[in-house]
MITOR-866661 format. One record per residue (C-alpha): x, y, z. Coordinates in steps of 0.1 Angstrom, whole numbers, plus 2048, in hexadecimal, padded with zeros to 3 digits. Layout:
residues N
xx:X yy:Y zz:Z $
...
END
This chain:
residues 470
xx:858 yy:598 zz:19A $
xx:86B yy:5AB zz:1B6 $
xx:86B yy:59D zz:1D9 $
xx:86B yy:5B6 zz:1F6 $
xx:87F yy:5AC zz:215 $
xx:879 yy:5BE zz:236 $
xx:88F yy:5AB zz:24E $
xx:8AF yy:5C0 zz:24C $
xx:89B yy:5E1 zz:24B $
xx:887 yy:5D7 zz:26A $
xx:8A7 yy:5CE zz:27D $
xx:8B6 yy:5EF zz:274 $
xx:898 yy:602 zz:27F $
xx:898 yy:5F0 zz:2A1 $
xx:8BD yy:5F7 zz:2A5 $
xx:8BA yy:61C zz:29D $
xx:89D yy:61E zz:2B6 $
xx:8B1 yy:60D zz:2D1 $
xx:8CF yy:624 zz:2CB $
xx:8B9 yy:643 zz:2CD $
xx:8A8 yy:637 zz:2EC $
xx:8CA yy:62F zz:2FD $
xx:8D7 yy:651 zz:2F3 $
xx:8BA yy:664 zz:303 $
xx:8BC yy:64E zz:323 $
xx:8E1 yy:656 zz:327 $
xx:8DA yy:67B zz:31E $
xx:8BF yy:67D zz:339 $
xx:8D6 yy:66C zz:353 $
xx:8F1 yy:685 zz:34C $
xx:8DC yy:6A5 zz:34B $
xx:8C1 yy:69F zz:366 $
xx:8C5 yy:6B3 zz:385 $
xx:8C9 yy:69F zz:3A5 $
xx:8AF yy:6A7 zz:3BF $
xx:8BF yy:6B8 zz:3DD $
xx:8B2 yy:6BD zz:400 $
xx:8A8 yy:6E0 zz:409 $
xx:8BE yy:6F1 zz:423 $
xx:8AB yy:6F6 zz:444 $
xx:8B0 yy:711 zz:45F $
xx:8A5 yy:70B zz:483 $
xx:88C yy:726 zz:48F $
xx:885 yy:72B zz:4B4 $
xx:862 yy:72C zz:4C2 $
xx:866 yy:751 zz:4CA $
xx:86F yy:759 zz:4A6 $
xx:857 yy:741 zz:494 $
xx:839 yy:757 zz:491 $
xx:84C yy:773 zz:481 $
xx:85F yy:75B zz:46A $
xx:83F yy:74A zz:460 $
xx:830 yy:76B zz:457 $
xx:84E yy:773 zz:440 $
xx:84C yy:751 zz:431 $
xx:828 yy:751 zz:427 $
xx:82A yy:774 zz:419 $
xx:848 yy:76B zz:404 $
xx:835 yy:750 zz:3F2 $
xx:827 yy:75B zz:3D0 $
xx:803 yy:755 zz:3C6 $
xx:7FD yy:730 zz:3BE $
xx:7F9 yy:725 zz:39A $
xx:7FA yy:705 zz:386 $
xx:7FB yy:6E2 zz:394 $
xx:813 yy:6D2 zz:3AD $
xx:82B yy:6B5 zz:3A9 $
xx:835 yy:69B zz:3C3 $
xx:84F yy:67E zz:3C4 $
xx:840 yy:668 zz:3DF $
xx:844 yy:648 zz:3CA $
xx:868 yy:650 zz:3C4 $
xx:86E yy:656 zz:3E9 $
xx:85D yy:636 zz:3F3 $
xx:871 yy:621 zz:3DA $
xx:891 yy:632 zz:3E4 $
xx:88D yy:62C zz:409 $
xx:884 yy:607 zz:405 $
xx:8A2 yy:602 zz:3EE $
xx:8BA yy:613 zz:406 $
xx:8AD yy:5FF zz:423 $
xx:8B3 yy:5DF zz:40F $
xx:8D7 yy:5E9 zz:407 $
xx:8E0 yy:5F5 zz:42B $
xx:8D6 yy:5D3 zz:43A $
xx:8F5 yy:5C2 zz:42B $
xx:90E yy:5B4 zz:444 $
xx:92C yy:5C6 zz:433 $
xx:920 yy:5E7 zz:444 $
xx:928 yy:5D7 zz:466 $
xx:908 yy:5E3 zz:476 $
xx:90E yy:609 zz:475 $
xx:8EB yy:60E zz:466 $
xx:8D8 yy:5F6 zz:47D $
xx:8C7 yy:612 zz:490 $
xx:8B5 yy:61C zz:470 $
xx:8AA yy:5F9 zz:468 $
xx:89D yy:5EC zz:48A $
xx:87A yy:5F9 zz:485 $
xx:862 yy:5EC zz:46B $
xx:864 yy:5FE zz:44A $
xx:858 yy:621 zz:453 $
xx:84A yy:627 zz:430 $
xx:831 yy:60A zz:431 $
xx:815 yy:61F zz:440 $
xx:81E yy:63D zz:429 $
xx:818 yy:627 zz:40B $
xx:7F3 yy:629 zz:414 $
xx:7F2 yy:64F zz:412 $
xx:7E4 yy:65E zz:3F2 $
xx:7FF yy:678 zz:3EA $
xx:7F0 yy:67E zz:3C8 $
xx:7D7 yy:696 zz:3D8 $
xx:7F4 yy:6AE zz:3DD $
xx:7F5 yy:6B3 zz:3B7 $
xx:7D2 yy:6C3 zz:3B8 $
xx:7DB yy:6DE zz:3D1 $
xx:7E5 yy:702 zz:3CA $
xx:80A yy:701 zz:3C3 $
xx:828 yy:718 zz:3C3 $
xx:844 yy:70F zz:3AC $
xx:836 yy:6EC zz:3A6 $
xx:833 yy:6E5 zz:3CB $
xx:813 yy:6E4 zz:3DE $
xx:80F yy:702 zz:3F5 $
xx:804 yy:6EC zz:411 $
xx:825 yy:6D8 zz:40D $
xx:83A yy:6F8 zz:40F $
xx:829 yy:701 zz:42F $
xx:82E yy:6DE zz:43D $
xx:853 yy:6E0 zz:433 $
xx:857 yy:701 zz:444 $
xx:848 yy:6F5 zz:465 $
xx:85B yy:6D5 zz:466 $
xx:87D yy:6E0 zz:45A $
xx:87E yy:6FE zz:472 $
xx:87D yy:6E6 zz:490 $
xx:893 yy:6C8 zz:487 $
xx:875 yy:6B6 zz:477 $
xx:862 yy:6B5 zz:498 $
xx:83D yy:6B9 zz:492 $
xx:82F yy:6D5 zz:4A8 $
xx:80A yy:6DC zz:4A6 $
xx:80E yy:6FF zz:4B4 $
xx:826 yy:708 zz:498 $
xx:80F yy:6F9 zz:47E $
xx:7F2 yy:70E zz:48B $
xx:807 yy:72D zz:48D $
xx:813 yy:729 zz:469 $
xx:7F0 yy:723 zz:45B $
xx:7E2 yy:740 zz:46F $
xx:7FE yy:757 zz:461 $
xx:7F5 yy:74B zz:43E $
xx:7D0 yy:750 zz:443 $
xx:7D6 yy:774 zz:44E $
xx:7E4 yy:779 zz:42C $
xx:7D0 yy:760 zz:417 $
xx:7B9 yy:745 zz:422 $
xx:7C4 yy:721 zz:41C $
xx:7AA yy:70E zz:408 $
xx:794 yy:6F2 zz:416 $
xx:7A6 yy:6D9 zz:400 $
xx:7C8 yy:6E4 zz:40D $
xx:7BD yy:6DF zz:431 $
xx:7AE yy:6BD zz:429 $
xx:7CF yy:6B3 zz:418 $
xx:7E6 yy:6C3 zz:433 $
xx:7EB yy:6A1 zz:443 $
xx:7F8 yy:693 zz:422 $
xx:80E yy:6B2 zz:41D $
xx:820 yy:6AD zz:43F $
xx:824 yy:688 zz:439 $
xx:832 yy:68F zz:417 $
xx:84D yy:6A6 zz:426 $
xx:856 yy:68C zz:440 $
xx:858 yy:672 zz:425 $
xx:86F yy:688 zz:411 $
xx:886 yy:68E zz:42F $
xx:886 yy:668 zz:436 $
xx:891 yy:663 zz:411 $
xx:8AE yy:67B zz:415 $
xx:8B9 yy:66C zz:436 $
xx:8BC yy:64A zz:425 $
xx:8CD yy:65A zz:408 $
xx:8E7 yy:667 zz:420 $
xx:8EB yy:644 zz:42F $
xx:8EF yy:636 zz:40C $
xx:90A yy:64F zz:405 $
xx:91C yy:645 zz:425 $
xx:919 yy:620 zz:41A $
xx:929 yy:629 zz:3F8 $
xx:946 yy:63B zz:409 $
xx:94A yy:61D zz:421 $
xx:94E yy:607 zz:403 $
xx:96A yy:61E zz:3F6 $
xx:979 yy:61E zz:419 $
xx:97B yy:5F8 zz:418 $
xx:98F yy:5FA zz:3F8 $
xx:9A5 yy:614 zz:407 $
xx:9AD yy:5FF zz:426 $
xx:9B4 yy:5E0 zz:411 $
xx:9CA yy:5F1 zz:3F7 $
xx:9EA yy:5E8 zz:40A $
xx:9F9 yy:60B zz:405 $
xx:9F3 yy:60E zz:3E0 $
xx:9D7 yy:628 zz:3E7 $
xx:9F1 yy:642 zz:3F0 $
xx:9F6 yy:648 zz:3CB $
xx:9D1 yy:646 zz:3C2 $
xx:9C3 yy:669 zz:3BC $
xx:9A0 yy:65D zz:3C2 $
xx:9A9 yy:650 zz:3E5 $
xx:9BD yy:670 zz:3EC $
xx:99E yy:685 zz:3EA $
xx:98B yy:66F zz:403 $
xx:9A8 yy:66C zz:41B $
xx:9A3 yy:691 zz:425 $
xx:980 yy:689 zz:433 $
xx:97D yy:681 zz:458 $
xx:95E yy:66D zz:451 $
xx:970 yy:658 zz:437 $
xx:98C yy:651 zz:44F $
xx:973 yy:647 zz:469 $
xx:963 yy:62E zz:451 $
xx:986 yy:621 zz:449 $
xx:98A yy:61B zz:46E $
xx:96A yy:606 zz:46E $
xx:977 yy:5F2 zz:450 $
xx:998 yy:5ED zz:463 $
xx:984 yy:5E1 zz:481 $
xx:992 yy:5FC zz:498 $
xx:982 yy:603 zz:4B9 $
xx:96B yy:622 zz:4BF $
xx:987 yy:634 zz:4D1 $
xx:99D yy:631 zz:4B3 $
xx:98C yy:649 zz:49C $
xx:967 yy:641 zz:498 $
xx:95A yy:661 zz:4A8 $
xx:953 yy:672 zz:487 $
xx:93E yy:657 zz:478 $
xx:92B yy:652 zz:499 $
xx:924 yy:677 zz:49A $
xx:916 yy:677 zz:476 $
xx:901 yy:658 zz:47C $
xx:8F3 yy:665 zz:49D $
xx:8EA yy:686 zz:48D $
xx:8D7 yy:674 zz:471 $
xx:8C6 yy:65D zz:48A $
xx:8BA yy:67B zz:49F $
xx:8A8 yy:689 zz:481 $
xx:89C yy:667 zz:477 $
xx:88C yy:662 zz:499 $
xx:87C yy:684 zz:497 $
xx:86D yy:67B zz:475 $
xx:85E yy:65A zz:480 $
xx:84F yy:66A zz:49F $
xx:841 yy:687 zz:48A $
xx:830 yy:66E zz:472 $
xx:81C yy:661 zz:490 $
xx:814 yy:684 zz:49C $
xx:808 yy:690 zz:47A $
xx:7F1 yy:672 zz:477 $
xx:7E2 yy:67A zz:499 $
xx:7DE yy:6A0 zz:493 $
xx:7BD yy:6AF zz:488 $
xx:7C5 yy:6C9 zz:46D $
xx:7A0 yy:6D0 zz:467 $
xx:79F yy:6E9 zz:483 $
xx:7B7 yy:6FF zz:46F $
xx:79D yy:707 zz:455 $
xx:795 yy:72C zz:45D $
xx:770 yy:72D zz:450 $
xx:768 yy:716 zz:46D $
xx:76B yy:735 zz:484 $
xx:74C yy:741 zz:473 $
xx:739 yy:721 zz:46C $
xx:73D yy:711 zz:48E $
xx:727 yy:72C zz:49C $
xx:709 yy:71B zz:48B $
xx:6FD yy:6FD zz:49F $
xx:6F1 yy:6EC zz:47F $
xx:714 yy:6EB zz:473 $
xx:727 yy:6E5 zz:493 $
xx:710 yy:6C7 zz:49B $
xx:711 yy:6B8 zz:478 $
xx:724 yy:698 zz:471 $
xx:747 yy:699 zz:462 $
xx:73C yy:68D zz:43F $
xx:721 yy:6A8 zz:43F $
xx:73A yy:6C3 zz:448 $
xx:752 yy:6B8 zz:42D $
xx:737 yy:6B9 zz:412 $
xx:72B yy:6DB zz:41F $
xx:74F yy:6EA zz:41F $
xx:757 yy:6DB zz:3FD $
xx:73A yy:6EE zz:3EE $
xx:744 yy:70E zz:401 $
xx:767 yy:70B zz:3F3 $
xx:75A yy:704 zz:3D0 $
xx:743 yy:723 zz:3D1 $
xx:75E yy:73A zz:3DF $
xx:776 yy:72E zz:3C4 $
xx:75B yy:734 zz:3A9 $
xx:758 yy:758 zz:3B5 $
xx:77E yy:75C zz:3BA $
xx:778 yy:765 zz:3DE $
xx:78C yy:75C zz:3FD $
xx:77B yy:73F zz:40F $
xx:77B yy:751 zz:431 $
xx:76B yy:76F zz:421 $
xx:751 yy:759 zz:411 $
xx:749 yy:74A zz:433 $
xx:744 yy:76D zz:440 $
xx:72D yy:776 zz:423 $
xx:71A yy:755 zz:429 $
xx:715 yy:75E zz:44E $
xx:706 yy:780 zz:444 $
xx:6F0 yy:76F zz:42A $
xx:6E2 yy:756 zz:444 $
xx:6D9 yy:773 zz:45C $
xx:6C7 yy:787 zz:441 $
xx:6B9 yy:76F zz:427 $
xx:697 yy:75E zz:428 $
xx:694 yy:739 zz:428 $
xx:681 yy:723 zz:40F $
xx:697 yy:723 zz:3F0 $
xx:693 yy:6FE zz:3E9 $
xx:67B yy:6F1 zz:3CF $
xx:666 yy:6D3 zz:3DB $
xx:654 yy:6BA zz:3C5 $
xx:63B yy:6A3 zz:3D7 $
xx:62C yy:683 zz:3C9 $
xx:61C yy:663 zz:3D5 $
xx:629 yy:642 zz:3C8 $
xx:61B yy:620 zz:3D3 $
xx:60C yy:62F zz:3F2 $
xx:62C yy:641 zz:3FC $
xx:630 yy:667 zz:3FE $
xx:650 yy:672 zz:3EC $
xx:65F yy:695 zz:3ED $
xx:67C yy:6A0 zz:3D6 $
xx:690 yy:6BF zz:3E0 $
xx:6A5 yy:6D4 zz:3C9 $
xx:6BA yy:6F3 zz:3CE $
xx:6D5 yy:704 zz:3BB $
xx:6F9 yy:700 zz:3C8 $
xx:6FE yy:723 zz:3D4 $
xx:6FF yy:737 zz:3F5 $
xx:6DA yy:731 zz:3FA $
xx:6DF yy:70C zz:3FC $
xx:6FB yy:711 zz:416 $
xx:6E6 yy:72A zz:429 $
xx:6C8 yy:713 zz:42A $
xx:6DE yy:6F7 zz:438 $
xx:6EB yy:70E zz:453 $
xx:6C7 yy:717 zz:45E $
xx:6BA yy:6F3 zz:460 $
xx:6C8 yy:6D2 zz:46D $
xx:6B0 yy:6C0 zz:455 $
xx:6BC yy:6D3 zz:436 $
xx:6E1 yy:6CF zz:441 $
xx:6DD yy:6A9 zz:441 $
xx:6C7 yy:6A9 zz:423 $
xx:6DF yy:6BD zz:40D $
xx:701 yy:6B2 zz:41B $
xx:6FB yy:691 zz:42D $
xx:70A yy:670 zz:424 $
xx:6F4 yy:66D zz:406 $
xx:709 yy:687 zz:3F4 $
xx:72D yy:67B zz:3ED $
xx:74A yy:693 zz:3F2 $
xx:760 yy:697 zz:3D4 $
xx:786 yy:692 zz:3D7 $
xx:784 yy:693 zz:3FD $
xx:78E yy:675 zz:411 $
xx:7A1 yy:66F zz:430 $
xx:7BE yy:658 zz:436 $
xx:7AB yy:643 zz:44E $
xx:7BC yy:624 zz:440 $
xx:7D9 yy:62E zz:457 $
xx:7C7 yy:63B zz:475 $
xx:7A4 yy:643 zz:480 $
xx:79A yy:666 zz:489 $
xx:77F yy:670 zz:4A1 $
xx:784 yy:695 zz:4A3 $
xx:784 yy:6A1 zz:47F $
xx:770 yy:6C2 zz:47C $
xx:76A yy:6C4 zz:4A1 $
xx:75B yy:6E6 zz:4A7 $
xx:776 yy:700 zz:4AE $
xx:75E yy:712 zz:4C6 $
xx:747 yy:6FB zz:4D9 $
xx:729 yy:710 zz:4D4 $
xx:709 yy:703 zz:4E4 $
xx:6E9 yy:716 zz:4DD $
xx:6D7 yy:724 zz:4FC $
xx:6B3 yy:72F zz:4F9 $
xx:6A7 yy:745 zz:516 $
xx:683 yy:741 zz:50A $
xx:677 yy:764 zz:515 $
xx:657 yy:773 zz:505 $
xx:647 yy:793 zz:513 $
xx:62C yy:799 zz:4F9 $
xx:60F yy:7AF zz:506 $
xx:61F yy:7B1 zz:529 $
xx:61B yy:78B zz:52E $
xx:63B yy:777 zz:535 $
xx:63E yy:755 zz:525 $
xx:65C yy:740 zz:530 $
xx:669 yy:722 zz:51D $
xx:68F yy:722 zz:521 $
xx:6A8 yy:707 zz:516 $
xx:6CA yy:6FF zz:525 $
xx:6E2 yy:6EC zz:50F $
xx:6F5 yy:6CD zz:51B $
xx:70F yy:6D6 zz:534 $
xx:6FF yy:6F7 zz:53F $
xx:6ED yy:6F3 zz:561 $
xx:6E1 yy:717 zz:568 $
xx:6DF yy:73A zz:559 $
xx:6D5 yy:75C zz:567 $
xx:6C5 yy:777 zz:550 $
xx:6B9 yy:79A zz:555 $
xx:69F yy:7A6 zz:53C $
xx:68D yy:7C7 zz:538 $
xx:668 yy:7CE zz:52F $
xx:659 yy:7F1 zz:52F $
xx:677 yy:7FF zz:542 $
xx:674 yy:7E5 zz:55E $
xx:690 yy:7CC zz:565 $
xx:688 yy:7A8 zz:56D $
xx:6A0 yy:78C zz:579 $
xx:69C yy:769 zz:56A $
xx:6AE yy:74B zz:579 $
xx:6AF yy:72B zz:565 $
xx:6B9 yy:70C zz:577 $
xx:6BA yy:6E7 zz:56E $
xx:6A4 yy:6CF zz:582 $
xx:690 yy:6AF zz:580 $
xx:66F yy:6C0 zz:574 $
xx:664 yy:6E0 zz:565 $
xx:659 yy:6FB zz:57E $
xx:655 yy:721 zz:57E $
xx:658 yy:738 zz:59D $
xx:64F yy:75D zz:5A2 $
xx:665 yy:765 zz:5BF $
xx:65F yy:749 zz:5D7 $
xx:63C yy:741 zz:5C9 $
xx:639 yy:724 zz:5B2 $
xx:623 yy:72A zz:593 $
xx:60F yy:70B zz:58A $
xx:5FA yy:702 zz:56C $
xx:608 yy:71D zz:554 $
xx:628 yy:72B zz:546 $
xx:618 yy:74D zz:53F $
xx:61C yy:768 zz:55A $
xx:610 yy:78C zz:558 $
xx:62F yy:7A2 zz:55F $
xx:62E yy:7B6 zz:580 $
xx:632 yy:7DB zz:57D $
xx:650 yy:7DA zz:594 $
xx:670 yy:7C6 zz:592 $
xx:66B yy:7A1 zz:599 $
xx:680 yy:781 zz:59A $
xx:676 yy:761 zz:586 $
xx:685 yy:73E zz:589 $
xx:680 yy:723 zz:56F $
xx:689 yy:6FF zz:575 $
xx:690 yy:6EC zz:555 $
xx:697 yy:6C7 zz:550 $
END
């Protein structure tokens, strides 16, 4: 009988696996490309509009999915802050460590949403726009620049609803990325400082060391040597102070911009709102209701491969011309209660019906219908102005009827409007109507008060009417 032994073979298999694994890890470390910061050019306010137009038109059509490195940046910043706190750096990095960890609140942001956005060369288009706005002004967040850049892009191609809803994450991601590179620069300075310490303590032997000879030509290196040698500021520290101060200036801009981004309402940049806010049913709806409505609009426009702003224009025309009553209603009585079930296809007719009726707007798009893949970052800050109407439209009803030569007046003044003057024409005769707010409803023909009726036979000559409304 033969006995099979597996011990040696198993050890050999594990050893080969380990060797192959180590080989590929080393190969990856040697061949991977180190991520580098993009070069930024300052753009003045006067030139920004034109440069923004050139920028958005230079971007190719989006395709594929985007990538993001938020977790890498968060880990890198925390690691660098841990290293820079050591006493051997003699406090030159203290200004970057005094505040609480600036990435703590950014850890709560869902940067994964950026991967679902239209992308250009594996980067979310919204992130590219954010980077253009911030890098062109020393990473200072400027709402006017953001609005100008988005408007220039919308003139060319409308940004999608999901992009606008994720624009806050896009700007925070760019600021996180810049923060990462600032700490990487500080980490590099710390490494050079370590070399400077060896150089100072080498007792002259470094003069023959080729490695030290390369560094000794750098003014920054010599400044760090001065720190290691405990020289005073006047003895050669100007160069390192200049570099540190420049980095801190950008660092301060980034921290301030994080707060400004969190407080900025990006929803107003969604261009279809210019059309939809004209409908009181939409402008008066709650935020969740608007998000659900706009999510469907975006979905339908994408299904038809139509620009979302153009789809909003089509919807406006549809509402003006289409008849109502597309919903199917099933009624039943259960345990003495009347129950009605509404159903309607997810198409333009559903959106149109909602724009014509407050009841249907809430029924179709209220809190009972959850929005998909749309959520705010309210864990960080609470918003009270999301989807505030761009135009504060308030419906005004003059309430004028002149059927059969009989005038019937039932006007309405919206909140904030105290009076209105109207001239209307009937059978070639002009009549003046003055609507005023008061304590009780009254109607006057000239100076004579009309009592007991709101119906008045129109005089054959011009006349002046005044209506007091509550």
